[in-house]
C-alpha positions in Angstrom: 0.0 0.0 0.0 1.2 3.5 -0.5 0.5 7.2 0.3 0.9 10.0 -2.2 2.8 7.8 -4.6 5.6 7.2 -2.1 6.1 3.4 -1.6 8.6 4.0 1.1 6.4 6.2 3.2 5.1 5.0 6.5 1.7 6.2 5.4 0.8 2.8 4.2 -2.8 2.5 5.5 -5.0 5.5 4.5 -7.3 7.1 7.0 -10.9 5.8 6.8 -9.6 3.0 4.5 -10.8 -0.5 4.3 -10.4 -3.4 1.8 -11.4 -7.0 1.5 -14.5 -8.9 0.5 -17.2 -7.0 -1.4 -20.7 -8.4 -1.2 -23.2 -6.3 -3.2 -26.9 -6.4 -4.0 -27.5 -3.9 -6.8 -31.3 -4.3 -6.7 -31.8 -3.6 -3.0 -28.7 -1.4 -2.8 -27.0 -3.4 -0.1 -23.2 -3.3 0.1 -20.8 -4.9 2.6 -17.0 -4.6 2.8 -15.2 -7.0 5.1 -11.5 -6.9 5.9 -8.7 -4.6 7.2 -10.3 -1.5 8.8 -8.8 1.9 9.7 -11.6 3.9 11.4 -12.0 5.3 14.9 -12.6 3.2 16.9 -10.7 0.9 17.4 -7.7 3.2 16.8 -7.7 6.0 19.4 -5.2 7.9 17.3 -5.0 7.6 13.5 -2.1 5.5 12.1 -1.1 4.9 8.6 1.3 2.2 9.5 -0.2 0.3 12.5 1.8 -2.5 14.0 -1.5 -4.4 14.6 -4.2 -4.0 11.9 -7.8 -3.9 12.9 -10.5 -6.0 11.2 -14.0 -4.9 10.7 -17.1 -4.5 8.4 -18.3 -1.3 6.7 -21.8 -1.6 5.1 -24.6 0.3 3.6 -28.2 -0.9 3.5 -30.9 1.0 1.6 -32.8 3.5 3.8 -29.9 3.8 6.3 -26.5 5.5 6.7 -23.1 4.0 6.4 -22.4 1.7 9.3 -19.0 0.8 10.7 -18.5 -2.2 13.0 -15.0 -3.2 14.2 -14.8 -6.9 15.1 -14.3 -8.0 18.7 -11.6 -10.5 19.7 -13.2 -13.9 20.5 -10.2 -14.6 22.8 -10.6 -11.5 25.0 -9.7 -12.3 28.6 -12.9 -10.8 29.8 -15.8 -11.8 27.5 -18.1 -9.3 29.2 -15.7 -6.5 28.1 -14.2 -7.7 24.8 -11.2 -6.1 23.1 -11.1 -5.0 19.5 -9.7 -7.6 17.1 -6.4 -6.9 15.5 -3.9 -9.0 13.6 -0.1 -8.4 13.7 1.2 -6.7 10.5 4.2 -9.0 10.9 2.0 -12.1 10.1 2.1 -11.0 6.5 -1.5 -12.1 5.8 -4.8 -13.0 7.3 -7.4 -15.5 6.1 -11.0 -14.4 6.0 -14.1 -16.5 5.4 -17.7 -15.4 4.8 -20.6 -17.7 5.2 -23.9 -16.5 3.7 -27.2 -18.4 4.1 -30.1 -16.2 2.9 -32.3 -15.2 5.8 -30.2 -17.0 8.4 -26.5 -16.1 8.4 -23.9 -13.6 7.2 -21.0 -14.8 9.3 -17.4 -13.8 9.2 -14.5 -16.0 10.5 -10.8 -15.4 10.5 -7.6 -17.4 10.9 -4.0 -16.3 11.4 -1.2 -18.2 9.6 -1.3 -21.8 10.7 -4.2 -21.0 13.1 -7.8 -22.3 13.3 -10.9 -20.6 12.0 -12.8 -18.5 14.6 -16.1 -16.8 14.0 -16.0 -13.1 14.8 -19.2 -11.6 13.5 -22.7 -12.4 12.2 -24.8 -9.6 10.7 -28.0 -11.4 11.8 -26.8 -11.4 15.4 -25.6 -7.8 15.4 -27.7 -6.1 18.2 -26.3 -2.7 17.4 -27.9 -2.4 14.0 -31.4 -3.7 13.2 -31.7 -5.8 10.0 -32.9 -3.8 6.9 -36.5 -3.9 5.8 -35.6 -5.6 2.5 -34.0 -9.0 2.8 -30.2 -9.2 2.5 -29.2 -10.8 -0.9 -26.2 -10.5 -3.2 -25.6 -10.6 -6.9 -22.0 -9.6 -6.9 -19.0 -11.1 -4.9 -15.4 -9.9 -5.2 -12.8 -7.8 -3.6 -12.6 -4.0 -3.2 -10.2 -1.3 -2.0 -12.1 1.7 -0.6 -10.4 4.9 0.7 -11.6 8.4 1.5 -10.2 11.2 -0.6 -7.8 11.0 -3.6 -4.7 12.0 -1.7 -4.3 8.5 -0.3 -4.1 5.4 -2.4 -3.4 1.7 -2.2 -0.6 -0.1 -3.9 0.5 -2.8 -4.1 -2.7 -4.6 -3.0 -2.4 -8.4 -2.8 -5.2 -10.9 -2.6 -4.2 -14.6 -2.6 -7.4 -16.3 -3.6 -11.0 -16.6 -2.8 -13.5 -19.5 -3.1 -17.3 -19.4 -3.3 -19.3 -22.6 -2.5 -23.0 -23.2 -2.6 -25.6 -21.6 -4.9 -23.9 -18.2 -5.0 -23.5 -15.8 -7.9 -19.8 -16.6 -8.4 -17.4 -19.5 -8.8 -14.0 -20.3 -7.5 -11.6 -17.4 -8.3 -7.9 -17.0 -7.9 -6.2 -13.6 -7.5 -2.6 -13.1 -8.5 -0.7 -10.4 -6.5 -0.8 -7.1 -8.5 -0.4 -3.4 -8.0 -1.4 -2.6 -11.6 -4.6 -0.4 -11.2 -5.3 -0.8 -14.9 -6.8 -4.2 -14.2 -9.1 -2.7 -11.5 -12.5 -1.3 -12.2 -12.9 2.3 -10.8 -16.2 3.0 -9.1 -17.2 6.4 -7.5 -16.2 10.0 -7.9 -13.1 12.1 -7.4 -13.6 12.7 -3.8 -13.8 9.0 -3.1 -11.8 6.3 -4.8 -13.0 2.7 -4.9 -11.5 0.0 -6.9 -13.0 -3.4 -7.6 -11.0 -6.4 -8.9 -12.4 -9.4 -10.7 -9.7 -12.0 -10.3 -8.4 -14.6 -12.6 -9.4 -18.2 -12.3 -7.1 -20.7 -10.5 -4.6 -21.8 -13.2 -5.4 -25.0 -15.1 -3.1 -27.8 -16.2 -2.0 -27.3 -19.7 -1.1 -29.4 -22.8 -3.4 -32.3 -22.0 -2.8 -35.0 -24.6 -4.1 -38.5 -25.2 -1.1 -40.6 -26.3 -1.2 -43.7 -28.6 -2.9 -46.6 -27.0 -0.5 -49.0 -25.2 -0.3 -52.4 -26.7 1.6 -53.8 -23.6 -1.3 -52.7 -21.4 -4.0 -54.2 -23.7 -4.4 -50.9 -25.6 -5.4 -48.8 -22.6 -5.7 -45.0 -23.0 -2.8 -42.9 -21.6 -3.2 -39.2 -20.6 -0.4 -36.8 -19.9 -0.5 -33.1 -19.0 1.7 -30.2 -17.8 1.4 -28.8 -14.3 -0.2 -25.4 -14.0 1.9 -22.2 -13.7 1.1 -21.3 -10.2 2.9 -20.6 -6.9 0.2 -22.5 -5.1 0.6 -26.2 -4.1 -1.3 -28.7 -6.2 -2.6 -31.4 -3.8 -4.1 -33.6 -6.5 -5.5 -33.7 -10.1 -9.1 -34.5 -10.9 -9.7 -36.4 -14.2 -13.1 -36.2 -15.9 -14.4 -38.0 -18.9 -17.5 -38.1 -21.2 -18.7 -39.7 -24.3 -19.1 -37.3 -27.2 -22.8 -36.8 -26.5 -22.6 -37.6 -22.8 -22.1 -35.7 -19.5 -18.9 -35.2 -17.7 -18.0 -37.8 -15.0 -15.1 -37.8 -12.6 -13.2 -41.0 -13.1 -10.1 -40.7 -11.0 -8.0 -38.5 -8.7 -4.1 -38.7 -8.7 -1.5 -37.1 -6.4 -0.3 -33.6 -7.3 3.2 -35.0 -8.1 1.8 -37.1 -10.9 1.1 -35.7 -14.4 -0.2 -38.8 -16.2 -3.0 -41.3 -15.9 -3.9 -44.6 -17.6 -7.7 -45.0 -18.1 -8.1 -48.8 -17.6 -11.8 -48.4 -16.6 -12.7 -47.9 -20.3 -10.3 -50.7 -21.4 -13.0 -53.1 -22.5 -14.8 -54.0 -25.7 -17.4 -51.2 -25.7 -15.1 -48.6 -24.1 -12.4 -49.1 -26.7 -14.8 -48.1 -29.5 -15.8 -44.8 -27.9 -13.9 -41.6 -28.6 -14.0 -40.4 -25.0 -13.2 -36.8 -24.3 -11.0 -36.0 -21.3 -10.0 -32.9 -19.3 -8.1 -32.4 -16.1 -8.2 -29.8 -13.3 -5.8 -29.1 -10.4 -7.0 -29.3 -6.8 -5.0 -26.7 -4.9 -4.0 -27.1 -1.2 -4.5 -23.5 -0.1 -3.3 -23.6 3.5 -5.2 -26.8 4.0 -8.3 -25.5 2.3 -8.7 -27.4 -1.0 -9.9 -25.4 -4.0 -10.6 -26.7 -7.5 -9.0 -24.8 -10.4 -10.1 -24.4 -14.0 -10.1 -27.3 -16.4 -7.4 -28.0 -19.0 -8.0 -28.2 -22.7 -10.3 -31.0 -23.8 -8.7 -33.9 -25.7 -10.4 -36.9 -27.4 -9.1 -40.5 -27.4 -8.8 -42.4 -30.7 -10.9 -45.6 -30.6 -8.8 -48.8 -30.6 -8.1 -50.3 -34.0 -9.9 -53.5 -34.9 -8.9 -56.9 -36.0 -10.5 -60.3 -36.6 -10.5 -63.7 -35.1 -10.5 -66.9 -37.3 -10.4 -70.5 -36.2 -12.0 -74.0 -36.1 -13.7 -76.1 -33.5 -13.0 -79.8 -33.2 -13.7 -82.6 -30.8 -11.1 -84.6 -29.0 -10.9 -87.0 -32.0 -9.8 -84.1 -34.1 -13.1 -84.0 -36.0 -14.8 -80.7 -37.0 -17.9 -79.6 -35.1 -20.6 -77.7 -36.9 -23.1 -75.2 -35.5 -21.0 -74.5 -32.5 -22.0 -71.1 -30.9 -18.9 -69.0 -30.1 -19.2 -66.0 -27.8 -16.5 -63.3 -27.3 -16.6 -61.6 -23.9 -14.6 -59.6 -21.3 -15.3 -58.2 -17.9 -18.0 -55.9 -19.4 -20.0 -58.9 -20.7 -20.7 -60.8 -24.0 -20.1 -58.9 -27.2 -19.8 -60.9 -30.4 -21.2 -64.3 -31.5 -20.7 -66.6 -34.4 -21.6 -70.1 -35.5 -19.1 -72.6 -36.9 -19.8 -74.1 -40.4 -19.8 -77.7 -41.5 -16.0 -77.7 -41.5 -16.0 -76.3 -37.9 -14.7 -72.9 -39.1 -15.7 -69.6 -37.7 -14.8 -65.9 -38.0 -15.3 -62.9 -35.7 -14.9 -59.5 -37.3 -14.4 -56.0 -35.9 -12.8 -57.0 -32.7 -11.0 -54.1 -31.0 -7.4 -54.9 -30.1 -7.4 -56.5 -26.7 -7.6 -59.7 -24.6 -10.9 -61.5 -24.5 -12.5 -64.8 -23.4 -13.8 -67.0 -26.2 -16.4 -69.6 -25.2 -17.6 -72.3 -27.6 -21.0 -73.9 -26.8 -21.0 -77.3 -28.3 -22.0 -80.6 -26.6 -20.2 -79.0 -23.7 -18.6 -75.6 -23.0 -15.1 -74.6 -24.0 -13.4 -71.7 -22.2 -10.4 -70.3 -24.0 -8.6 -66.9 -23.8 -6.8 -65.4 -26.8 -5.1 -62.1 -27.3 -6.1 -60.3 -30.5 -3.2 -58.3 -31.8 -3.7 -58.2 -35.5 -2.6 -55.0 -37.1 -4.1 -53.1 -40.0 -3.5 -55.1 -43.2 -2.2 -58.1 -41.4 -3.6 -61.6 -41.6 -6.1 -62.4 -38.8 -5.0 -64.7 -36.0 -5.9 -68.3 -36.5 -6.3 -71.0 -33.9 -8.2 -74.2 -33.1 -10.5 -75.0 -30.2 -10.9 -78.5 -29.0 -14.3 -79.2 -27.5 -14.3 -81.3 -24.3 -17.3 -83.6 -24.4 -16.6 -85.7 -21.3 -17.8 -84.9 -17.8 -15.4 -85.3 -14.9 -15.4 -88.5 -12.8 -17.3 -88.7 -9.6 -15.2 -87.4 -6.7 -14.5 -89.6 -3.6 -15.5 -87.9 -0.4 -13.6 -89.8 2.2 -14.4 -88.1 5.5 -16.0 -85.1 7.2 -14.5 -84.6 10.6 -15.0 -82.0 13.3 -11.4 -81.0 13.7 -12.0 -78.2 16.3 -15.0 -76.3 17.7 -17.0 -74.8 14.9 -14.9 -76.4 12.1 -15.6 -79.6 10.0 -12.8 -80.6 7.6 -13.7 -82.5 4.5 -11.1 -84.8 2.8 -11.8 -85.9 -0.8 -10.2 -87.0 -4.0 -10.6 -85.9 -7.7 -9.5 -87.9 -10.7 -9.4 -85.5 -13.6 -6.6 -83.1 -14.6 -8.7 -80.2 -15.9 -10.7 -79.4 -12.8 -11.1 -75.6 -12.2 -13.9 -75.6 -9.6 -15.1 -77.9 -6.8 -18.6 -77.4 -5.2 -19.4 -78.7 -1.8 -23.1 -79.2 -1.0 -24.1 -79.2 2.7 -27.4 -80.1 4.4 -28.0 -79.7 8.1 -30.1 -78.1 10.8 -30.0 -74.7 9.0 -31.1 -76.1 5.6 -28.8 -76.3 2.6 -25.6 -74.4 1.7 -23.2 -74.5 -1.3 -19.5 -73.7 -1.1 -17.2 -73.2 -4.1 -13.5 -73.8 -4.3 -11.9 -72.1 -7.3 -8.3 -72.6 -8.7 -6.7 -70.0 -11.0 -5.1 -72.7 -13.0 -6.1 -76.3 -12.4 -6.5 -78.5 -9.3 -3.9 -81.2 -9.0 -5.1 -84.8 -9.1 -4.7 -85.4 -5.4 -6.4 -85.6 -2.0 -7.9 -82.2 -1.2 -9.3 -80.7 2.0 -11.9 -78.1 2.7 -12.7 -76.5 6.1 -16.3 -75.6 6.7 -16.1 -72.8 9.3 -19.8 -71.9 9.3 -21.1 -74.9 11.3 -22.7 -74.6 14.7 -21.4 -76.5 17.7 -22.8 -80.0 18.6 -24.6 -80.4 15.3 -24.7 -83.1 12.5 -24.2 -82.2 8.9 -24.2 -84.1 5.6 -21.9 -83.3 2.6 -21.5 -84.2 -1.1 -18.8 -83.0 -3.5 -18.9 -82.2 -7.2 -16.0 -81.4 -9.6 -16.3 -78.9 -12.6 -13.8 -78.9 -15.4 -12.5 -76.1 -17.7 -15.3 -76.8 -20.2 -17.8 -76.3 -17.3 -18.8 -80.0 -17.4 -20.1 -81.1 -14.0 -19.3 -84.4 -12.5 -21.8 -86.6 -10.7 -22.2 -85.8 -7.0 -20.1 -87.9 -4.6 -21.6 -90.2 -2.0 -22.9 -88.4 1.1 -20.7 -88.3 4.2 -21.8 -87.0 7.6 -19.8 -85.0 10.0 -20.3 -83.7 13.5 -19.0 -80.7 15.4 -19.2 -82.4 18.8 -16.2 -81.1 20.7 -13.2 -83.5 21.1 -12.2 -83.8 24.8 -9.2 -81.7 25.7 -6.3 -83.7 27.4 -6.1 -83.2 31.1 -2.6 -82.3 32.2 -0.9 -84.2 35.1 2.7 -83.2 35.7 4.6 -81.0 36.1 2.1 -79.0 38.2 1.5 -75.4 37.4 4.3 -73.2 38.6 6.7 -76.1 39.3 10.4 -75.4 39.5 12.4 -78.0 37.5 15.8 -78.6 39.2 16.7 -82.0 37.6 18.4 -82.7 34.3 15.2 -84.3 33.0 11.6 -83.0 33.0 8.7 -85.4 32.3 5.4 -84.0 30.9 2.4 -86.2 31.4 -1.4 -86.0 30.8 -4.5 -88.2 31.0 -5.4 -90.6 28.1 -8.1 -89.7 25.6 -10.2 -92.4 24.0 -9.6 -93.1 20.3 -6.5 -90.9 20.4 -4.0 -91.2 17.5 -1.5 -88.5 18.2 -0.9 -86.0 21.1 0.7 -82.7 20.3 2.9 -81.2 23.1 3.9 -77.5 22.7 6.3 -75.5 24.7 7.1 -71.8 24.5 8.6 -69.0 26.6 5.8 -66.8 25.2 2.6 -67.2 27.1 0.5 -66.6 24.0 2.5 -69.2 22.0 2.9 -66.7 19.2 6.6 -67.2 18.8 9.4 -69.6 19.7 7.1 -72.7 19.9 8.7 -76.2 20.3 6.3 -78.8 19.1 6.4 -82.6 19.7 4.2 -85.4 18.3 3.7 -88.3 20.7 1.9 -91.5 19.4 -1.2 -92.3 21.4 0.4 -95.4 23.1 2.2 -92.9 25.4 0.8 -90.1 27.5 4.1 -88.5 28.5 7.2 -87.0 27.0 10.7 -86.8 28.6 12.9 -83.8 27.7 16.4 -83.0 28.8 16.5 -79.6 30.5 19.7 -79.0 28.5 17.3 -78.5 25.5 15.4 -75.7 27.2 16.8 -72.3 28.2 16.7 -71.5 31.9 13.7 -69.4 33.0 9.9 -69.6 32.6 8.3 -72.0 30.1 4.7 -72.7 29.2 3.3 -76.0 28.0 0.1 -77.4 26.7 -1.3 -80.5 24.9 -3.9 -81.3 22.3 -5.1 -84.6 20.8 -5.8 -85.8 17.3 -8.2 -88.7 17.1 -8.1 -91.6 14.7 -11.0 -89.9 12.8 -8.8 -86.9 12.2 -10.8 -84.7 14.6 -8.6 -82.7 16.9 -9.3 -81.0 20.2 -8.5 -77.5 21.3 -5.2 -77.1 23.3 -5.4 -77.6 27.0 -5.0 -74.6 29.3 -1.3 -73.8 29.5 0.8 -74.5 32.6 4.0 -72.8 33.6 7.3 -74.3 34.8 10.7 -72.7 35.6 13.9 -74.4 34.5 16.8 -73.9 37.0 20.1 -75.8 36.8 21.7 -75.9 40.3 23.9 -79.0 40.3 27.6 -78.2 40.4 30.2 -79.7 38.1 33.3 -79.6 40.4 35.2 -82.7 41.3 33.8 -82.7 44.8 30.2 -82.4 43.7 27.5 -84.7 45.0 24.9 -86.7 43.3 21.5 -86.5 44.9 18.5 -88.5 43.8 15.0 -89.1 45.3 13.1 -92.4 45.3 9.5 -91.8 44.1 10.3 -88.1 44.1 7.4 -87.3 41.9 4.7 -88.7 44.2 5.0 -89.5 47.9 1.7 -91.2 48.8 0.2 -90.1 52.1 -1.7 -93.3 52.5 1.1 -95.9 52.2 3.2 -94.5 55.0 6.4 -95.3 53.0 9.4 -93.1 53.7 10.9 -90.8 51.1 14.2 -92.3 49.9 17.1 -89.8 49.4 20.2 -91.2 47.7 23.5 -89.3 48.1 26.9 -90.0 46.5 30.0 -88.1 47.4 33.3 -87.9 45.6 35.2 -86.1 48.4 35.1 -86.1 52.1 32.5 -83.5 53.1 30.0 -82.4 55.8 26.4 -83.2 54.7 23.3 -81.4 55.9 19.8 -82.4 54.6 16.7 -80.3 55.3 13.1 -80.3 53.9 11.3 -77.0 53.0 8.0 -75.9 51.5 8.1 -74.5 48.0 7.9 -71.1 49.6 11.1 -71.6 51.7 9.6 -72.5 55.2 11.6 -75.2 57.0 9.7 -78.4 57.6 12.4 -80.7 59.1 16.1 -81.2 59.5 16.8 -84.7 58.3 20.6 -84.7 58.8 22.6 -82.1 60.6 26.2 -81.5 59.4 27.5 -85.0 59.5 31.0 -85.8 58.2 31.0 -88.4 55.4 34.2 -89.9 54.0 35.1 -89.7 50.3 33.5 -92.2 47.9 30.4 -92.5 50.1 27.1 -93.7 48.7 24.3 -93.7 51.2 20.5 -93.7 51.3 18.5 -91.7 53.9 14.8 -92.7 54.5 12.7 -89.8 55.8 9.3 -90.4 57.2 7.2 -87.7 55.7 5.0 -85.9 58.2 1.3 -85.1 57.5 1.7 -82.5 54.7 -0.8 -80.8 52.5 -0.9 -81.7 48.9 1.7 -79.7 47.0 5.3 -79.1 46.0 8.2 -79.4 48.5 12.0 -79.2 48.4 14.8 -81.4 49.7 18.0 -79.2 50.1 21.3 -81.1 50.5 24.2 -78.8 51.7 27.8 -80.1 50.9 30.8 -78.5 52.7 34.2 -79.6 51.3 37.4 -78.4 52.9 38.9 -75.5 51.0 35.8 -75.2 48.7 32.7 -73.0 48.9 29.6 -74.5 50.4 27.3 -75.9 47.7 23.6 -76.9 47.7 21.8 -79.5 45.7 18.0 -79.0 45.6 15.5 -81.7 44.7 11.7 -81.4 44.7 8.9 -83.8 45.5 5.2 -83.7 45.3 2.7 -84.9 47.9 -0.6 -86.2 46.7 -3.5 -88.1 48.2 
């Protein structure tokens, strides 16, 4: 802005000057100007170069005088005594938004750079000025610069952009910074200068072109364009398309960093024959407020060239088949048909370049796919179709087993090498249901499985299977086989007990037997959820335990669980997991002792038999033997610091007192002369 032609003057904001949005109703003579505002108040002293610039509204409504209304700060510390709203000149710019709903709202919001929108005024809520007798309405929207007197002028004036949405009288408009008053419209008289600027549209992408169709992409249409000349950020591009006599439709949006697009949606038999018209517009990211710019030039696609398809239809004995109906189709549907003659020959004309499915309807169906790539003037592509007239063999449905709660697994065999689909027919309490297994190529001749996961618990279902070949011939249905979802019993874990500390070199996992078991699966993991690091072992059903050396397991906490697989193939869920802790405490020095317990796993309370403790020493040592609870409470001192000679092997029998069921420890302390005291810990379990 300037004063008296001096761009360097501090007089940069004329007295009684205002600029910004212009909303005008030329019929009812309503006029509103919203933006930077230099009137008293809010300035108690005039300033042409204020550090903080006020915002306000100046308006005229027919039958009234000019009105001036400074905006109040919505963030005033005391809402009852609001302060006038100003924006720092150092911000460089301020964003303004006007929301107009006839008869309801004429609201103004502002946002500082990077800030949120805040409403600061609504004409319909302005208690200081009654609404006019004639309804507020507008037929002109734009920007204006309004000053009092000709001695003061604006320049340069910069408006970034404005956008109008809804059913207003204007469209999205873009303003380039300018100080050239030649592009402004002068309104008023010498004593009062007012300039009105109709801005330029948001720049459009340029040089849109439709390149030659791409053979390597089945003759799809390729679009390219040049990014618009603009300092604004393009967030994305909108691509629209229409048939020559149709309406525009948005078909795609691509990122603002991309300046090309392949129209694969129209890449089908009918689409390739339409000279679609395309255009592109940029969607600008204006401080996070998207605005759609003007459209590029329009460009038409050239329909794909056409070729022909020639061939013969024969049976498996290499004999021609007459009156076979051939149908050419793609994802958009069926398009061309022809009949073979007495020699089995056929011809399909005017086929746009591309890939299609060709089906021959004879005594059966034939499904073939051919790529038509004949060029202008070239010989048409020729090929033969062999009609499959034999249905597949009847599948063998071997079993239907409830392998887990809510799952029945089918096991069946197919005997043909051209099977593309398998249908499973189910009947049960909920009526009938059909499942389809599809293979992109062909199913291998082998035993296949299918898991029905839609069954209810504790219900009986019946199944039959059918095979369908590439010619869509259907096999006879298999014999019916029934299956049940009755839950398989979960193995009950025995030992180790939950939380047991394993101190020996061997740990024995055991569980209760399950009827008709074939295999038990034992799993161990240091992850409680068994999501990683799982060790899995298969145990034949003759055994219900598994011995593992603790050297195979890292020290620390482990979790273990078991499931069973029956002879029928059904399998149970896993048992609830138990935890154990592996601790290696035996020492390897030359004077170490060996300690073993007789019946250390179970000490029956009812037999009255003592607990046998076997101790072997290599060196002379003092031996102390005590019994503790798993929590460390002393139960009894079995042997108190007795000197044993070297090479001693001795058994101690300890009569167990009346103990509760649970885990207990035997601690043997070994004291050799000149060596540190060592302990060997063994555990035993008391059960009824």
